[in-house]
N, C-alpha and C positions, 0 to 999 in steps of 0.2 A: 469176538471182535470184527463188527458189521460198523460200514459207511453210512450215517444217515443225513437226510435233506433235512435244513432245518431254513428260518427266515432271520438275517441278521440285519442290522442297523443299514447296510447299504443292499442290500436285497438276497437272495440265496446263498446258503454257504453247505459244503458238507461237512459234519461233524463224524469225528473217530473218538468214544469215549473211549478212555485208558487211563490210568494211575501211573504217578510217577514217570513225566513225561520228560525225556534229557535235552541235553541242550542241542539245538539244530546244528548241523553239519550241511556245507555244500562239497558235492564231489564233482570232476568232470573226467568224462569216458574219453580216453587218450586217443582212443579208434573211430568210433562211432561220434565225437564229440556231445553226447549228451550230457546235461548239467543236471544230478539229481540231489534232491532235497534230502536228508535221511534224520529221522526222529527214535534213535535208541529208546524202548522201555525197560521201565525197573524189573518187572516181571520176564524170567527169562523163556524163551519159548514162544512167546505171545507176537504174532503178526500176521499178515492177511495169507488167507488160505489161496485165493485167488484174483486176478488181476481185476481192478474196476477201473473201467475208462471214461471219461468225461471229457468237454467239449475245449475245458482250459487246462486240462491236467488230466494225466494218470497215476492213478495208483497201485504200484507195482504189486506181486506177490512178493511176499518175503519172511523168512523165519523166524526174524524176531524186528519189532518195531515196524517203522512205517517209512517207505521209500516213497518219493513224490518227484513225478516228473514234468514238468510245469512246459508246456505247450502256448502259454502267452506272457506276455511279458508284464502285466499288472498283477499277478498273483500274490495273494497274502497269504501268509501260513501262521496263524498264531496259538502259541501253546496256554493253555488254562491247568489248573489242577486237576480239574477233572477230564482232561481233553485236549485234542486238538482240531482247530476249527480252520476251513482253509476254502478261499474265497475270493472275490476278485474286489476293486475300486469299484466296478459298477454292479457289482452281484454276478454271480456263477451263471451261466446260459446252463441252466437243468430244469427239467420241469418235474410236479409232483404238487402235492397239497401243501397249503400254506401252513407251518407249523406256529406252535405262539412262539412270541415274541422271546417269552423267558422258559426256562426250565431248570425247575431244583433237581439237583443232583441227585437226590433222594427217589426223584419219579423215572431214575433210568436216562437221564439226557443231560444237556448242558446246552447254555447259549452263548452267542460270541459275545461276550460281557465281561467286564474287568471284576477285578479284585475289589476296584473300589471306584464304585459304582455311584461318583459324588451326584449325578444328574438325578437320579431317582432317591437319594438321600435327600436332597433339597426338598423334598415333597411339593415343588411349583415354584412359581416365581418370587424374586425377592419380595413383592407387596404383599405375599404371603406369610413372609416371615413370624412376623409378630403374633396373627393367628395361630398357626402352626402352632410354635412353640408353647403359647397359653394351653392350647387343647393338648399336647402332650407331659405340659408340667401338671397340668389338673387330671390326668389319667396317670400318673403317677404317683401325685398324693392320694389318691381312692384305691392304689392298686394294692393286693394282701402281698406279703415276702414272696411267694413264690413268682409272683408276676413281674416284680418290679428291676430284675437282670433285664428281660428284654427291654422294657419300657427305657432303663437307664441308656442302652444300648442304642435302641432308636435316636434317643437326644443325643449322645454322643455322636452318631454319626451323622445327625442333623446340622448339630452346632460344625462339625469338621467342614462338610460340605458347601455350609455358607462363610467358612473362613473365619468364623468365631473361635478362634485358636484357645484363649484362656477359660472361656464355657467348656469347650470339649475337654480339655488337659483338666480341668478339675471333674468332669464327669468320668474320663476313662482312670482318673486316681481314685476316685467311689470306686468303680464297678472292679479294680485289682485289690483294694481294701476290703470289699469282702469275698470278694473270690480271687485270692492271691495264685492262681494257676491260670486265672484267665490271661496273666501276661506270657503265655508259652504259646496262644496260639496266636496261628498266622495271621488272622484279621486283626485281632489287637495291635500286633506288632506295625503293621501296615497302616492302621489308622492313627495310631501313636508317630509315627515316619512323618507324616502330613501335617500332623498338629505340631510338632516341634520343628518341622520347615518352617509354619507360618509364624511360628516364636520366634524365627530367626534362630535358631539353634541348629544348623545345617551340619556339624557332625555328629552329633545326636541322632539325628534325624537318620542320616544315612547308617548309621549303626545299627538302627532299628532295619530298615530296608535292605541291608546285607545279611538278614538270616536266611540260611543256607534252604527254610524250607519255602521260602518265597522263588526260588531260582527260577523254578515253572511257572510263574506269572508272569507272561511279555510284558503286560501294562507296569510289572513293579521296575521293570528294568529303567522304564522312561522316567518312574519317579524318583530311582536314584541316581538316575542324569541329571535331575533339577537339584538334587541336594549336593551333588558332588560339585557341582557349576556353582551353586552359594558358598561352597564350602572355600573354593579355589581351588580344587583338584580337577584342572579342567580337560587334563589327559583321559583321566577316568570317566570323565562327564561324556565324553564323545565316544569313548568306549563302551559304555552302557548306552549311551543312545543306539550306536548302532546293533547292538543284540536286542533291544526291544523295538525297533523301527515297525517290525510287523505289526502291533499294536497300533499304533498310529490312528489306523481307519476305524478304532472302538470308541475314538476320545471326542468330547465336543469340542466345540469352537473356544472354548475360553481356555483351557486345556492346551488345545493346540497352539494357540496363540503365547501362551507363555511358555512352552517345551522348545517351540522353533527360535524365537528369543534367546533363551538360555544358550541354544547349542550355536546360535550366530556367535555370540559374544564369546563361548568357548573355543571356538574354531578361527576367531579373531586371536584368541589370546597363543593358540597353539602354531599361527599363521599358518593355518589350514583353510586358504582363502577362495580354494574350489569350493570346500564344505560349507562356506559362510558365506558366498555366493547365494549356493541352494538354498540354503534357510531363508535369506532374506528375499530371495524370489519367491518362494513358497508365500511366505507373510503378506507380499505386496500383490499377489494373487489371490489372497484372503478377501480382499477390498476392506481393511481394516478402515475404523475412523480413530477421532477422538486421541487418548493418551497410545494406547497400541500403535496409530499409525506415525505417531511421534516418535515412538520409542521405535520402529523398523527403520524412519528415516535416520535417525542417532546410528543404529545399526550400519545403514549403507554410507553415512557419513564415516566412520570410523574405518571402512572397507577402502572406498577411494582415497581417504587419505594414504593408506599403506601404498596405493599403487599412484601415490605421487600429484591425485587431483586436489590440492589444496583450498581452491576456491570452491568445490561443489561441497568437501569437509567444513567449512569453514558456512558457509551457509546450510546445511543438515544441524549443525552444533547449535548455531544461534536460533534454530526453529524449534530443536527442543528444551532451551534452554529456557522455552517460553511454557513451558507445560504445567498442567494444574499438580502433575504428580511431583513432589518433592523431591524423591532420587532420582527420577530422571534429570530434573533440571538441575539439579547439583553436579550429577555426572556430563552434564553437557555443558555446564559451565566450566568445570574442569577441567577438559579435554580443549575447551574452547581458551580459556587461559594457556595451556601449556602449547596449542597449534601458534597464538600468536605470538608468545614470545621467542617461540623456538625462530619463528618469521622475521623477530626484530621490529615486529609491530608496537608491542608495549615494553618498558623498560621492566629490569626486577625489581625494582621497588614497587610497580605498580600491580607488578605477578605476584609479589611477596602480600600485598594488601588483600588482592582478592581471597588468596586462599586461607589467608587468615580470619576472613568473614565464613568461608566453605565449610571450613572445618567446625564450625557450628551449625551448618543448615542441614548436617546429616549425621547423624553418628548409630553406630554398632552394628556395622557390617564392611564387606572389604572396600565398598567405597569410601566410607571414613579413613582406612587404611590406606587408599590410594592417595586421598589428600592430604595426611600427614608426610607421606614418603616425599611426596614432590614437595611440600615446604622446605621440609628437612634438608632438601638437595639444594633448595633457593638461599635459606639460612649459610650453609656451609659454603655457598658458593659467594657468599656476601663477607664471609670471613664471620658470621656469628656462631661459631662453635658450641658454645651454650646451648642455645636456642636449637640445633640441629640436633644433638645428642641428647636433650630433651625431650625434643618430639620425637624423636625414633624410639627413646626409653618409654615415654606412655605408649607409642603403638606398639611395641613388643611386649609390653604388660598386658595390654588391651585385648592382644589378638594371640595370645603364646599358642593357642591349640591349633594355629592354621597352618598350612606349609610352609607361607612366607616369614615364622619367626625367625626361623635360623639364618634368611637374609637379613632379617633388621636386625640382628646380633652381627652378622658379619660387617654388615654397614658401619655401624657404631663402631666395631672394633677398627676399620678400614678407617674412619674419621681420626678416632684415638692415635693411630698409628700415624698418621700424616702428620697429626700436631707435635706428638712425643719421641716419633723416630725419624722423620722426613725435615723436623724444623721448623714448622707452620706456626708453633707456638710460639717461637720467636716476635712472632709480631706483636703476640700479646703482653701485658704488663705482666712482670714477673709475678706478682702475687695474685692476679686473674688466674694464669697456667697453673699455678700451684693450687690454686682451688677449684679448677676444673679437673685437674690431676686426681686431688683426692674425693672429688663428688665421685669421678665415675673410674675410680680405681679397680672395678671391678674386669675392666675392660683392659688390663695390663696382659698382654701375654705372657704364659708360660716360658722358662729356659732362657736361652743368650738372648733373646729381641726383647724379654721386658727387662732386664737384669740391665740391657744396655739404654733400653729406656729410661730407667730411674737415674741410670750414670747420666746421661743428658740432663738431665733436668734436674740433678743436684750440681752440675756445673752452671748452670744459669744461675740457681739460687745463692751459688757461692760469689758468683760474678759481679752480683748487686749485693752482698754482704748479707743473703736471708741465711745467717750460717746453722742457725737451732734449726730452721725448717728443712734444710739442708742434711741435718745430723739425724733429723727424724726418719726421713727417709732411707737413708743407710743403715739407721738399725733396724728397721724394719726387714730390709733385706738382708742383712746380718742375721737376723733372730728365725727366720720365716722361709729365705728363700732359697738359701744357700746352704753348702756345708762343705768339708774337704780344702781345698787348698784355696778354692774359687774365695769362700768364706774367708778364710785367714788373710788375703789379699785385701778384700772390701772392706775389712776390718781396719786394717790398717789406712786405708783412704778414710776410713770414718775418724781413725786417729787424729788425720792431720786436722781433718774439720774442727775436732775439738780441742786443735792445738789454735788455730786461726781462730777460732771464739774465746780463747784464752780460757780453756777448761783442761788444763793437764792432767790433773786427777782423771777425768771420765778419761781419758785416754789410756791410762793405765787400765784404768777397769776394763775396757772393750778389749785390748792386749789380752787380760789374764784370762776375759771370759771365752775368747777363741784360740786356747794357746793348743797348739797342737804337738805330736813327739816327731810326726816325718812329715815334713814340709820340702818344695824344692827350695834350693839354696837361694834363689834370687828373691823368691817371698819371705825366707827367713831374715835375708839380709833388711827388706824393706820392714819387717816388723819390729827388729832391733834398733834398725835408723829412729822410726818414730818413738819407739820407747824410751830410748836414751834421748831425745828432745824432751818428751815428756817430763823428765826427771831432771834434766838439765833446768828446764822450766821452776821447777818444784827446788830447783839449788840442792840436789841433791845429785853434786857433781862425782863425786867419786863412782857412785851406781852409774851414773851416766855414760863415766869413762870405761868401767868397767865392760860393758855393754858392744863398746867398740875396736875391744882387742883383737879379735882374729878377722875384721874388716877393713879392706881397704879400699883406695879411689878416693875421687876428689869429691863427694858428698859426703864420704865418712870424716875428710881431713878439714872441710869446712866447718860440721858439725862439733868437730874436737876444737876448732878457733874459735867457735861460740862458746863451749862451755871454760875454754881458758881465758877467755877475755872477763867472762861475767865470774870466774873464781879469782880474777887475779894473778893466775899463776905465768907471770912474766916469762920465765924462761921457756917453760911449756909450748908458752905462744908465739917467742921468737922463731923456735924451729919450725913449728907445723906453718908459719905466715910464710917464710922462708921457703918451705917445701911448696905452698900454693902459689907464690911467684915467681919458682922457678929460673926461667931466661925469659920472661915478658920485656924485660928492659932492653933486650933484643930487638924486636920488634917495633918499628917504629910511630906504630900508631896509636889513635889517643886512646887513654886508658878509658874502661868504661866507668860505672860507678862503682861497684861491688869490687873492683879491683881497687879503686880510689881507696875503699874505706877497710881494704885488706892491705895496703901499703901504709895509712895509718897506723893501725893496728901493730904491725910490724915496726915501725918506727917508736911509737910507744912503749912498746916492750924494749928494746933496744936501749931508750931512753931510762928505764926505769932498772934497767941492769947495767946501765952505766956503760955499753960497749959502743965508745966513741968510734971507734976504727971501724963497727959495723953501720953506723949513722952516715961516715963519711961515703962509705962505698955505695949506698943507699940512695944517697945524695947523689952521686956524682950519675949514676945508673939513670935514677926514676925524675931527676929535677925536669931533664925538657920535656917528659911526657907526661907531667903534672901542673905545669907552671898556667896553665889557662884554665880554667871550669874549678867543679868542686873540691874544697880541701886543699887548695893550693896553696893559701896562706899559712895554713897549721902545719903542711907539711915544711914550710920553709922554715917556720919557727922550731921546729923538732929537730932539723938536720941540718940548722945553723953550726958553726963551729962554736959559737959560746956555748949554743945549747940552750933548751928551755929553763926558766926558774922550774925550783922543785913545787911552789907553789901553783906555778904555771900546768903542770902537768897532771894536777891533782883535777884540776877545773876542767882541763881538755876531756879529762876520763870521763866527768861527770855527764859532760853536758854528749861526749858519745853515746853513754850509755843509755841516757833519756831519748835520746833522737833514733840511734841507730840501729839499739842491741836488737837482734835477731830479725833485723827487716829484710835481712838479704835470704834466710829462709820463708820467713811468711811471704815473701814476691814469688819463690821458688814453688811453696806448695800450693799458692793461689792459680799459678801460671798450670799448673797440670791438671786442675779443674776447671779454667777457663784458659786453651790453650790459645786466643784472639790475644790474651795480653800478655803472652812468654814474649813477643816481639821488640816488647818496651822493657822486659827485665833485665836486660845487659846492656843497654843503653847509656847515654849521657845522663838524663834524669836530674832529678832537683835534689840536691844536697844540704845538708845543715848549714850553708853559707859559711863554716868556718876556712 
């Protein structure tokens, strides 16, 4: 293994022929301070037998691999599949005959050239494109089968070098169809990566470039950086760029413009402002014009905006917005809109209108995604939640393969949670809120937050009497989201909604469907109360009463009172209303509506059982508390010393049954779902006027 002098694009270089060159390592001698670049080789035992000294560097003797001690700051070390090139930005200070610019590996040498030699593949300027293409197609049409593969390869590389990606892709596919093994070669993968990148498929391009066989090609690291940047993998892009920066010297001006702009964008995204500044300075020193100059100005505007120079940023964005390049113009107009809205220079309405136009100005890559994200934020800020979610949904679908896909899903979930957990949906009409929930129900979180979200929406629907929609939501929750005691408890709540909606048979169905042998006592009590209420609604009074046998407490007693009232069991009603009223007469405060109804029921029960003493006592105790307000007249009639005529009792029962039967339990059930109503449930209210 001997160093050879060759001529590269920038002047003389030293080339060491070797196979399987490993990654470059840089080590510092802690004692002397020397910095050594080490390139291991795959073949064990291969190294330099003796030291080779040059003006700009030393090649040290080694047992394995190459060890380079740099003596100048602009030394450039480039790895190739056939060896290592050591040069300088302006050429090495070495003497010797000028060798040919290009060497084929089969001839035992190599040149400082890239695997993707686009400059040579173009076969001249763009003005010769048609002439060269026609000549190559003519040669292909006349070729015999043995010659066609080489000619197709020439055409594929020619189209690739000129950016004719669809034509290049078609030729690559034809090559693969006629020779399936070609897909495994380094060159086919590299060329395919360039073509896929030009076709707007950066993830697929990156997959081709990341073939481990291409690791030794320094220029491929730069193509990896380009693909990663276009795919939104900014951190990876900067890493790949650092690995391949040694090959920058081998590339032409168009590629250098492209790679430096891409790395400026990646560095800005990663807040690596020193790196971004270095890339922008390099571009500014290249003396660019036209679109490239405007793109550089735009990148500079992004940099100074981060540094707080808003005026300069605005001016640069305005300049770039005039670019003939549609993508650059769209990007600049987007950032100008963001800046002016953030500075309060335009209203949210104007910002939204601008972005609604921009979303159709450029399609298909991460710029469109940026527009959609920003637009969705403006929609959400204005309370246009459906538009915000639909915009994010479109973005997530169109860019599902990008690293931002999860962030888009997270933003949708955040908006959905704000609506249905934090209460922002309360500002929407109930049907609009329900429609939004159904259309984006896949965003409902798992577990307790999702269950709580559903219950809050149910409460909203119950509050506006959309009982069938509320029942549908809870039915789904009971059937598919819950199990165990949680399912049994929510089934009881669903049963109450069916009762509110006048469907007691559905209450009994859901109770039977969710019956369990072992449940907490409080859950069992709730389910028994709901089932008993449903049976009473169906006039199955005896069964309803049996379910309450082992249950005590005011709620159970009120239910018993309702059952005895509906079944005209006056002795039992007299006993239970006495227990419900207790010593209320000792409290001088005015009676609430529910208490007045219980008092009237007791008076009627005592009247039907002809308990005159009980009526007299009831009058003396409660007359002062009910003399003003609802039911005052009927109480006075029922408890008068003469009593109410028999026909009058039946009329009063009929009127109370039509107006008040089960009203108290309906109010209580509704209050469970809509706590804001409960404050009025026990107040004076409006009675029947009797």
